[in-house]
C-alpha positions, 0 to 999 in steps of 0.5 A: 741812357740811365744815370751812373750807378755806384757799385754799392748801390747796384748791389743793394738794389739787386740783392732780392731780385733774380740773379743774372746767372745761376748755376747749380752743380754745373758739369761739362765732360769731354770723354772721361775729363770734366772740364767744368766740374760741379760749379755753383755760381750766382752772378747778380744783376748789374755787376761785373763778374770776373772769371779767372783761371789759366788756360785749360781751367775750364773758363771758356767751357763754362761761358759756352754753356752759359751762352747755350753753345754747349749743353751741360753734361749734368747740373743746371744753369739759368741765365737772365731768368731762363734755363739754358737747356730748356729755353735757349732761344729766350737766353740768346735774345737777352744776352750779348756775346763776344768770344775770343775769336771775333766772327767778323766778315772782312769784306763788310764795313763795320756799319754793315756788320752792326746793321746785320746784327740788328736785323738778325735780332728782328729790329726794324731798319729805323731801330737798327739805325738808331741802335747802331748810332747808340753803340758807336757812341759807347764803343770808340771806333770813329770814322773807321766804322765805314771802312772794310773790317779787313783794314781794322787793327786787332784792337778795333776788331775787338771793339767792333765785336763788343759793339755787335754784342750791344746792338739789341740792348742785352741784359747781360754781356759775356766777354771771353778774354776780350783783350788777349793779344792786344797792345797796352793801349788797346787793352786800356781802351777796351777796359774803359769801355767795359766799365762805362757800359756797366756804370752808365747802362747798368749792363751785367758783364761776365768777364773771363780773363787771364789778365789779373790786373784786368779783373782787379781793375774792373770786377766787383767780384771775382771767381777763381777756377782751377781744374774745372772747380771754383776754388775762391770767390769774392771782391778782389780786395777781400781775396787779397786781404785773405792772404795777409796785409803784406807779402814777403817773397823769397826766391830760393833754391835748395831744400830745407824741410824745416824752414816752413814751420820755422817761418810760421812761428815768427811773430806777425807771420800769418801764412807760409807757402812754397810755390816752385822757387818762391816762398810766400810769407804773408805778414800783418806788418811786412816791414817789421817781418822782413829782417827776422825772415831774412835772418832765418832764411840766411841761417838755413840750408837754402840759398836766397836769390832775392827778397822783396816786400809787396802787396798780395795779388790775385795770383798769390790767392791762386797760388796759395789755393792751388800751388801754381800760378795763373799766369804761368809764363806771364801775360801775353 
């Protein structure tokens, strides 16, 4: 097992190497609809790349093309140094995949499933036995590994699926919404294991998620997709700072077309937008801006239901770019 690798060290060492993933104008159409619409993407070796977007934005379609499960309609994708269309078998040998729906046989034990996965990749019996022990040391399943999978909880099935994706020591692991539907404790455990895989083994991880806090906690960089297009990309902190140092959020009702321009003219205000019933006012000094913002709003034709001050989130970045939210009805 390699020594822990700091994020900045990983970045500096991989700048000049072949990226783990590169796409050029990648497109996937279903009839007249472009689920993925001309995405250019570079994922560096050794990083966790978080891919964010609401349901239907194109996240799962993209990941299925990168995993060779769907052919692109146009453009090109290279994964682990191999073209996904021209060399799909070479790609499959080098990646691990845990999709939203774990393909697990409830009649098998966890150990039997991991051993079968290793044999399907052509590993010998002794190697399989050793690799299974290694991944069980990384992914916490405990004594349940020798029970039938049908007795597992949802969180245990997710962790077993992650272990199965690691048996053959892939260079790159794709995780498609790995914690959707899990309870908070199980989600936190999966987060910890994903971070450990990257930190201790240097595995590149491509993670799609609707959970903004998941990407914020794990990802070195994130890409935000909306209607099949990449609308923003960068380290989470950089993207949030692009909105402003602080965010004054006013929940309002009514209509006053002059208010946005008036708010924009206030000293210290950097950006103003309205998303549904919320006014988002980005400010260089939030506490100093609260009073003038409140005074202006209460003098307007709007009814102010609440006024809060907080730090920007990735959802605010998405809302500013698209006029809607990633987590439309809240995280599950």
